C-alpha positions in Angstrom: 0.0 0.0 0.0 1.3 3.4 -0.9 2.0 5.6 2.0 0.6 9.1 1.6 3.0 12.0 2.1 1.7 15.0 4.1 1.8 18.3 2.3 4.1 20.0 4.9 6.5 17.0 4.7 6.7 16.9 0.9 9.5 18.1 -1.3 6.9 20.3 -3.0 6.4 22.4 0.1 10.1 22.3 1.1 11.3 23.7 -2.2 8.7 26.5 -2.0 9.6 27.5 1.6 13.4 27.4 0.9 12.9 29.5 -2.2 10.8 32.2 -0.4 13.1 32.3 2.6 16.2 32.8 0.4 14.3 35.5 -1.6 13.2 37.3 1.6 16.6 37.3 3.1 18.2 38.5 -0.1 15.6 41.3 -0.5 16.1 42.5 3.1 19.9 42.6 2.8 19.8 44.3 -0.6 17.1 46.7 0.6 19.1 47.7 3.7 22.3 48.3 1.7 20.4 50.0 -1.1 18.5 52.4 1.2 21.6 53.2 3.2 23.7 53.9 0.1 20.9 55.8 -1.5 20.6 58.1 1.5 24.3 58.6 1.7 24.6 59.2 -2.1 21.6 61.5 -2.2 22.7 63.7 0.7 26.3 63.8 -0.4 25.3 64.7 -3.9 22.9 67.4 -2.6 25.6 68.9 -0.3 28.2 68.9 -3.0 25.8 70.5 -5.5 24.8 73.3 -3.1 28.4 73.9 -2.1 29.5 74.1 -5.7 26.7 76.6 -6.5 27.5 78.7 -3.4 31.2 78.8 -4.3 30.3 79.9 -7.8 27.9 82.5 -6.6 30.6 83.8 -4.1 33.0 84.2 -7.0 30.5 85.8 -9.3 29.1 88.3 -6.7 32.6 89.6 -5.7 32.5 92.2 -8.4 29.0 93.5 -7.5 29.9 93.6 -3.8 33.0 95.6 -4.7 30.8 98.1 -6.6 28.4 98.3 -3.7 31.3 99.3 -1.5 31.9 102.1 -3.9 28.4 103.6 -3.1 26.6 101.8 -5.9 23.0 100.7 -5.2 22.4 97.3 -3.6 19.6 96.3 -6.0 21.9 94.2 -8.1 22.9 92.2 -5.1 19.3 91.6 -4.1 18.4 90.5 -7.6 21.4 88.2 -7.9 20.5 86.5 -4.6 16.8 86.2 -5.6 17.7 84.6 -8.9 20.0 82.2 -7.1 17.3 81.0 -4.6 15.6 77.9 -6.0 13.1 75.5 -4.6 15.7 73.8 -2.4 17.3 77.1 -1.3 15.5 78.6 1.7 17.5 81.8 2.0 20.7 83.4 0.5 22.1 86.2 2.5 25.1 88.5 1.9 27.0 90.1 4.8 29.9 92.4 4.7 33.2 91.9 6.6 31.8 93.9 9.5 28.7 91.7 9.9 26.2 94.0 8.3 23.5 92.4 6.2 23.7 93.8 2.7 21.0 91.7 0.9 18.8 88.6 1.4 16.7 86.5 -1.0 13.9 86.0 1.6 11.2 88.7 1.1 10.1 88.2 4.8 13.6 89.1 6.1 14.2 92.3 4.1 14.0 94.3 7.4 17.4 92.7 8.3 19.2 94.5 5.5 21.5 97.2 6.9 21.5 95.7 10.4 24.1 93.6 12.2 23.7 89.9 11.4 21.6 88.2 14.1 22.9 84.7 13.3 25.3 83.1 15.7 27.0 81.5 12.8 28.4 84.8 11.6 30.0 85.7 14.9 33.2 84.1 13.9 33.0 84.9 10.2 34.4 81.6 9.2 33.8 79.5 6.1 31.8 76.4 7.0 29.2 73.9 5.9 27.0 71.9 8.3 23.6 70.3 8.8 21.3 71.7 11.5 17.7 71.7 12.8 15.7 74.8 12.0 14.7 76.2 15.4 11.3 77.4 14.0 10.2 74.5 11.7 12.2 71.7 13.3 13.2 70.6 9.8 16.8 69.7 8.9 18.6 72.4 6.9 22.0 72.6 5.3 24.0 75.8 6.2 26.7 76.8 3.8 28.9 79.9 4.5 31.5 81.0 1.9 33.9 83.9 2.2 33.7 86.5 -0.6 37.0 87.8 -1.7 37.9 91.1 -3.4 38.3 91.0 -7.2 42.1 91.0 -6.6 41.7 88.1 -4.2 43.9 89.6 -1.5 41.2 90.3 1.2 37.8 89.1 2.4 35.1 91.7 1.7 32.0 89.7 2.8 30.3 86.4 3.6 27.7 84.5 1.7 25.2 82.6 3.8 23.0 80.0 2.2 20.4 77.9 3.9 19.1 74.8 2.0 16.2 72.5 2.6 17.9 69.1 3.0 14.9 67.7 4.8 13.2 67.1 1.4 16.0 64.8 0.4 15.6 62.7 3.5 11.9 62.6 2.8 12.6 61.4 -0.8 14.8 58.6 0.6 12.1 57.6 3.1 9.4 57.6 0.4 11.6 55.3 -1.7 12.2 53.0 1.4 8.4 52.7 1.8 7.9 51.9 -1.9 10.7 49.3 -1.7 9.2 47.7 1.4 5.7 47.6 -0.2 7.1 46.2 -3.4 9.1 43.6 -1.3 5.9 42.4 0.4 4.1 42.1 -2.9 7.1 40.3 -4.5 7.3 37.8 -1.6 3.6 37.0 -1.9 3.8 36.6 -5.7 7.1 34.6 -5.3 5.4 32.2 -2.8 2.7 31.4 -5.3 5.1 31.0 -8.1 7.4 28.9 -6.0 4.5 26.5 -5.2 3.7 26.2 -8.9 7.4 25.8 -9.9 8.0 23.2 -7.2 5.0 21.4 -8.4 6.4 21.1 -11.9 9.6 19.6 -10.4 8.0 17.1 -8.1 5.3 15.9 -10.5 7.8 14.6 -13.1 9.9 13.0 -10.3 6.8 11.1 -9.2 6.0 10.0 -12.7 9.6 8.9 -13.3 9.4 6.8 -10.1 6.3 5.0 -11.3 7.8 4.3 -14.7 11.1 3.1 -13.2 9.2 0.7 -11.0 7.4 -0.8 -14.1 10.7 -1.2 -15.9 12.3 -2.8 -12.9 9.6 -5.4 -12.6 9.4 -6.0 -16.3 5.7 -5.1 -16.3 4.8 -1.9 -18.2 1.1 -2.1 -17.6 1.0 -2.0 -13.8 2.3 0.2 -11.0 4.4 -1.0 -8.2 4.1 0.9 -5.0 7.2 1.7 -2.9 7.1 3.1 0.6 9.1 6.2 1.4 9.1 9.5 3.4 9.0 11.8 0.3 9.2 11.7 -3.5 13.1 11.7 -3.6 13.3 8.8 -1.2 10.9 6.8 -3.2 12.8 7.7 -6.4 16.0 6.5 -4.9 14.5 3.1 -4.1 13.2 2.9 -7.7 16.6 3.6 -9.2 18.1 0.8 -7.1 15.6 -1.6 -8.5 16.1 -0.4 -12.1 19.9 -1.0 -11.8 19.2 -4.7 -11.3 17.6 -4.9 -14.8 19.7 -5.3 -18.0 17.0 -5.3 -20.6 17.3 -1.5 -21.2 21.1 -1.7 -21.1 21.1 -4.2 -23.9 18.9 -2.1 -26.0 21.2 0.9 -25.4 24.3 -1.0 -26.4 22.7 -2.2 -29.6 21.6 1.3 -30.5 25.1 2.6 -29.7 26.6 -0.1 -32.0 24.3 1.0 -34.9 25.2 4.6 -34.2 28.9 3.9 -34.3 28.5 2.1 -37.6 26.7 5.1 -39.0 29.3 7.5 -37.8 32.1 5.4 -39.2 30.4 5.2 -42.6 29.9 9.0 -42.8 33.2 10.2 -41.4 35.5 12.3 -43.6 38.5 10.6 -42.1 39.5 7.0 -42.5 39.3 4.7 -39.5 40.8 1.2 -39.2 40.5 -1.0 -36.2 42.7 -4.1 -35.4 42.8 -6.9 -32.9 45.6 -7.3 -30.4 47.8 -9.0 -33.1 47.4 -6.1 -35.5 45.0 -7.8 -37.9 42.3 -5.6 -39.3 38.8 -6.3 -38.0 37.0 -3.1 -39.1 37.6 -0.3 -41.7 35.2 2.4 -42.8 34.5 3.4 -46.4 36.7 6.5 -46.3 39.7 4.5 -45.3 39.1 2.1 -48.2 38.7 5.1 -50.6 42.0 6.6 -49.4 43.8 3.3 -49.9 42.0 2.4 -53.1 40.9 -1.0 -51.9 37.8 -2.9 -50.6 37.0 -3.8 -47.0 36.6 -7.5 -48.0 40.2 -7.6 -49.2 41.7 -6.1 -46.1 39.8 -7.8 -43.2 42.2 -10.1 -41.5 45.2 -8.5 -43.1 48.0 -6.9 -41.0 47.8 -3.2 -40.7 51.5 -3.0 -41.3 51.1 -4.6 -44.7 48.1 -2.5 -45.7 49.9 0.8 -44.9 53.3 -0.5 -46.2 55.1 -0.1 -42.9 56.6 -3.5 -42.6 60.2 -2.5 -43.2 60.2 0.5 -40.8 57.8 -0.4 -38.0 56.5 -3.2 -35.8 53.0 -3.4 -34.3 54.3 -2.4 -30.9 56.3 0.6 -32.3 53.1 2.0 -33.8 51.7 2.4 -30.3 54.7 4.7 -29.6 53.9 7.3 -32.3 52.0 10.0 -30.5 52.5 12.5 -33.4 51.5 10.0 -36.1 53.1 9.0 -39.3 53.0 10.6 -42.8 52.2 8.2 -45.6 53.2 9.4 -49.0 51.1 7.2 -51.4 51.7 9.4 -54.5 53.8 6.7 -56.2 51.0 4.2 -56.0 48.3 6.4 -57.4 47.9 8.7 -60.5 47.5 11.8 -58.3 49.3 13.1 -55.2 48.1 11.5 -52.0 49.6 12.2 -48.6 47.9 10.7 -45.5 48.6 11.3 -41.8 48.1 8.1 -39.7 47.4 8.5 -36.0 47.3 5.5 -33.7 45.6 4.9 -30.4 45.4 1.8 -28.2 42.1 0.0 -27.3 42.6 -0.7 -23.6 40.3 -2.6 -21.3 39.7 -1.5 -17.7 42.2 -4.0 -16.5 44.9 -2.4 -18.7 45.0 -5.2 -21.2 45.6 -4.0 -24.8 42.9 -5.5 -27.0 43.6 -3.7 -30.2 44.6 -0.6 -32.1 42.7 2.2 -33.8 44.2 4.0 -36.8 42.7 7.3 -38.0 43.8 8.5 -41.5 43.6 12.2 -42.4 44.1 13.5 -45.9 46.8 16.1 -45.6 47.7 16.4 -49.3 46.7 20.0 -49.6 48.0 20.9 -46.2 51.5 19.5 -47.0 51.4 21.2 -50.4 50.7 24.5 -48.8 53.4 23.9 -46.2 55.9 23.1 -48.9 55.0 26.2 -50.8 55.4 28.2 -47.6 58.8 26.7 -47.0 59.8 27.4 -50.6 58.5 31.0 -50.3 60.5 31.6 -47.1 63.6 30.1 -48.7 63.2 32.3 -51.8 62.7 35.5 -49.7 65.7 34.6 -47.5 67.9 34.0 -50.6 66.7 37.1 -52.4 67.4 39.3 -49.4 70.7 37.6 -48.5 72.3 38.4 -51.9 72.0 42.2 -51.7 72.8 42.1 -48.0 76.0 40.1 -48.6 77.0 42.6 -51.3 76.3 45.5 -49.0 78.3 44.1 -46.2 81.3 43.5 -48.5 81.3 47.0 -49.9 80.7 48.6 -46.5 83.6 46.5 -45.0 85.8 47.7 -47.8 84.8 51.3 -47.2 85.4 50.9 -43.4 88.8 49.5 -44.2 89.9 52.7 -45.9 88.3 52.5 -49.4 86.3 55.7 -48.6 89.5 57.6 -48.9 90.1 56.5 -52.5 88.4 59.2 -54.7 88.1 56.7 -57.6 86.8 53.6 -55.7 84.6 55.2 -53.0 81.9 56.7 -55.3 81.6 53.4 -57.2 81.2 51.5 -53.9 78.6 53.9 -52.6 76.7 53.7 -55.9 76.6 49.9 -55.6 75.4 50.0 -52.0 72.7 52.5 -53.0 71.6 50.3 -55.8 71.5 47.2 -53.6 69.5 49.1 -51.0 67.0 50.3 -53.6 66.7 46.7 -54.8 65.8 45.4 -51.3 63.3 48.3 -50.8 61.7 47.4 -54.1 61.5 43.7 -53.1 60.0 44.5 -49.7 57.5 46.9 -51.3 56.5 44.1 -53.7 56.1 41.7 -50.8 54.0 44.1 -48.9 51.8 44.7 -51.9 51.3 40.9 -52.4 50.5 40.5 -48.8 47.8 43.2 -49.0 46.4 41.5 -52.1 46.3 38.2 -50.4 44.4 39.6 -47.5 42.0 41.6 -49.8 43.1 44.9 -48.2 43.6 46.7 -51.5 40.6 48.3 -53.1 40.6 49.1 -56.8 40.1 52.7 -57.6 38.3 52.2 -60.9 37.6 54.9 -63.5 36.4 54.9 -67.1 39.6 55.1 -69.2 40.3 55.3 -72.9 42.5 52.1 -73.1 44.0 53.1 -76.5 45.4 56.3 -75.0 46.5 54.6 -71.8 48.4 51.9 -73.8 50.0 54.6 -76.0 51.0 56.6 -72.9 52.9 53.6 -71.5 54.5 52.8 -74.8 55.6 56.4 -75.3 57.5 56.3 -72.1 59.3 53.1 -73.2 60.1 54.8 -76.6 62.0 57.4 -74.6 63.9 54.6 -72.7 64.7 52.9 -76.0 66.3 56.1 -77.4 68.9 56.0 -74.6 69.4 52.2 -74.9 72.2 50.6 -76.8 70.1 47.6 -78.0 68.1 49.7 -80.4 64.7 48.1 -79.8 61.6 48.7 -81.9 58.1 48.9 -80.5 55.4 48.0 -83.0 51.8 48.9 -82.3 48.8 47.1 -83.7 45.5 48.5 -82.4 41.9 48.0 -83.2 40.4 51.0 -85.1 37.7 51.4 -82.5 38.2 53.5 -79.3 37.9 51.2 -76.3 36.6 52.5 -72.9 37.0 50.3 -69.9 36.6 50.7 -66.1 40.0 49.9 -64.6 42.4 51.0 -61.8 44.8 53.0 -64.0 47.8 52.6 -61.6 47.4 48.8 -61.4 47.1 48.3 -65.1 50.1 50.6 -65.8 52.1 48.6 -63.3 51.2 45.4 -65.1 52.1 46.8 -68.5 55.4 48.2 -67.1 56.3 44.7 -65.6 55.7 42.9 -68.9 57.4 45.5 -71.1 60.4 45.6 -68.8 60.8 41.8 -69.1 60.4 42.0 -72.9 63.2 44.6 -73.1 65.4 42.5 -70.7 65.2 39.3 -72.7 64.9 40.7 -76.3 68.1 40.7 -78.4 69.6 43.9 -79.8 67.6 45.3 -82.6 64.6 43.2 -81.7 60.9 44.1 -82.2 58.4 44.3 -79.4 54.9 44.0 -80.8 52.0 45.4 -78.7 48.4 44.6 -79.8 45.0 45.8 -78.6 41.8 44.2 -79.8 38.3 43.5 -78.6 36.0 40.5 -78.5 32.3 40.3 -77.6 32.8 40.6 -73.8 36.6 41.1 -73.4 39.4 43.4 -74.5 42.7 41.7 -75.2 46.2 43.3 -74.8 49.2 41.3 -75.9 53.0 42.0 -75.7 55.3 39.9 -77.9 59.1 39.8 -77.9 61.7 38.0 -79.9 63.7 36.8 -76.9 64.9 33.4 -75.6 61.4 32.2 -75.0 60.2 30.0 -72.1 60.4 26.1 -72.1 57.0 24.4 -72.1 57.6 22.8 -68.7 58.1 26.2 -67.1 55.1 28.0 -68.6 52.8 27.0 -65.8 55.0 28.6 -63.1 56.2 31.9 -64.6 53.5 33.7 -62.4 54.7 32.1 -59.2 56.4 34.2 -56.7 60.2 34.3 -57.0 60.1 31.8 -59.8 62.8 32.3 -62.5 63.3 30.2 -65.6 67.0 31.0 -65.7 67.9 32.0 -62.2 71.4 33.1 -62.9 70.6 35.3 -65.8 67.5 36.7 -64.1 69.4 37.8 -61.1 72.1 39.3 -63.2 69.5 41.5 -65.0 67.9 42.6 -61.7 64.4 42.4 -60.5 62.8 40.8 -57.5 61.0 37.9 -59.2 57.7 39.2 -58.0 56.6 41.4 -60.9 54.5 38.7 -62.8 53.0 37.5 -59.5 51.8 41.0 -58.7 50.6 41.4 -62.3 48.5 38.2 -62.0 46.9 39.3 -58.7 46.1 42.8 -60.1 44.4 41.3 -63.3 42.5 38.8 -61.2 41.2 41.6 -59.0 39.8 43.2 -62.1 38.0 40.0 -63.0 40.3 39.3 -65.9 43.0 36.8 -66.7 46.7 36.8 -67.8 48.6 34.0 -69.5 51.7 33.5 -71.7 52.5 31.6 -74.9 56.1 31.0 -75.7 58.4 29.0 -78.0 62.1 28.6 -77.1 64.5 30.7 -79.1 61.6 32.5 -80.8 60.1 34.7 -78.1 57.1 35.0 -75.8 53.7 36.6 -75.9 51.9 37.7 -72.7 48.1 38.2 -73.0 45.9 40.2 -70.7 42.1 39.8 -70.9 39.9 42.3 -69.2 36.0 42.4 -69.0 34.6 44.8 -71.5 31.2 46.2 -72.2 31.0 48.3 -75.4 29.5 51.8 -75.0 27.3 53.4 -77.6 29.3 56.0 -79.5 26.6 58.7 -79.3 26.9 58.5 -75.5 30.1 60.4 -75.7 29.2 62.8 -78.5 
C-alpha cells in the first residue's frame, strides 16, 4: 500500500519554503544596503551640488559687492540672490566683513538689511558647511557659509550665507524606502505562489519517473508497483536501485550505440581502421578504403603493417609509440598526389590489457602542399634578401677598411650600396603589396579610361627609354580602329604593363621588335605584348607567375628584379575580374596576354 505524504513533509512544500526564505533574506539585505547607500549618495550629492553653487555665486558676486562698497545701489545684489534662490534654497544672505547684512533673498527678512547679522554662525565669520535643525520649523537644513574675496583676491570683503532644505532629500529617501518595502511584500507574496507552482512542476515529473522506473524494474509496463518512502526523492532512490538490477534496457542501449557507431564510421570524412591485439584488421570504414583504393573485403584479417606498407620500418608495438602520427606518401602508388597522416591509439580494457589498435587516416595532401609552398617561399625570400645584404656588407667593410679615402673607388662602392639598398626596398614593397592583395586589403580605384590612349601613354614612355638604350629596340603597335573605354584601376594596369614590357626589353636581343596589340571581343578586351627573346620552355610556362620563380635564375638575377613582378601582375588582373597568360616558344620569343572584362558603350553616348 502506498504511504501518503503529508503536504508539509513533501518536497513540493520544502522547495517553495526554501525559495521564499532565500528570496526574503536577499531582498532584506539588498534593501538595507540600497536604502543606506541611496541616502548617503543623495545627501552627499545634494551637499556637493549646493556647495558648488555657493562657491560659484561667491566668486560671481565679488564684483557686484565691490561696486556696492563704492556707493553703488544694492539692487543688483538683491536681484542676484533672488535669482539664485531655488526650490531647495530657503535663503541666500550676503553680509559684509563687519557683519552688516547687505542683501537677502527672503522677502520676509528684508528688514534685516542694513542691520548687524543676528545669526550666531556669523559671529566668527568663518567659512563652514554643516547640517542643522531649523529652530522654527524643526526641519533639517544645510547651512553653507562662503567667504567673498575682493576681485584681486587679497582680502575678504564679505560672507555669503545660504540655507538649503535638506529635509526634502531625507523625505525622498524615506518615500523610496516605503515603496521598496511595499514592493518587497508584494514580491514575496507573488514569489510564494510562483514557488509553489514551480516546485509542483519539479516534483510531478519525479513522481512520474518513479512510477515508470518501477514498471521497468519489474518487467511489467502495464501495472504500477508501490514503494514506501518518506518523500518523493526517497521513493525515487529506491526505484533507481531496482532499475539498476535490470539489464534489458542496457542491452537495447548497447545495440543502439553499435548501430550509431557504424553510421558515424560510414559518414566520417577521415578513414578509420581497427585491429585486434595482433594487429590484424577487424573493421575499416568506407573513407579508409577510398584513401587506400581497396575494398574492405580484401583487407579484413590483413596486417595493418602490410596495408599501410610499414613492414620495413615499424612493428605493431612501435606503432603504439607514435603520439605524433606517421605521414604516408602514397603518391607513387596512385595517379594523383596522396599524402595521409596516420594517428594510432590503443584500445585498452579496464584491466589495462591492450585488445587492439585504432588508426585514423587524415588526408593532408593540400596541407602538405601549402606547407611546402610556404617553406619554398620563405627560402626564396631569404635567398633574395641575402644576396644584396651580402653585397652591401662586402662594400661597406671595404669602405670601413679605408676605401672611402680612395676618390676613384669610394663613389663606385657607394653607388653599388645604394643600388642594392634600392633593390631590397623594391623587393620589400612588392612583398607588402602581395601581402595586402592576399588579405584583400587593397581596393581598386576604378575609373572609365580610354584604353587606347593609356596603352599609348605607357609605350611612349618606353620609346623614350629605347632612345637611350644601346640595343636599339623597336616597339610595334597594332590596335583596333575602335576606341575602347573600360573601367579599370589605372595605376594597377600601368604597373602590369610596365612589368611585362620591362621583361620584354630585358630578354629581347639587340635590334629586336616588341609587338604590342590591342583588340576587342564580344565581352573582353585583349592586350598582348610579344618579344623576340629566348622564350620559355613548355615545362616552365605554368610557373612563370609564381612568386620568385625564375626560368634561368642566374641570368634573371644578373638582370635585376625581385621575381615578384609577374605574381603582382596576376593578382592585379585577377582583382579586375580578368586573366593573364603566356604563350612561348624557345629561341623565338614569348607573348603575354591580358584579358579584361569589356562592355561596349554606344558612340553617341560620348558625342
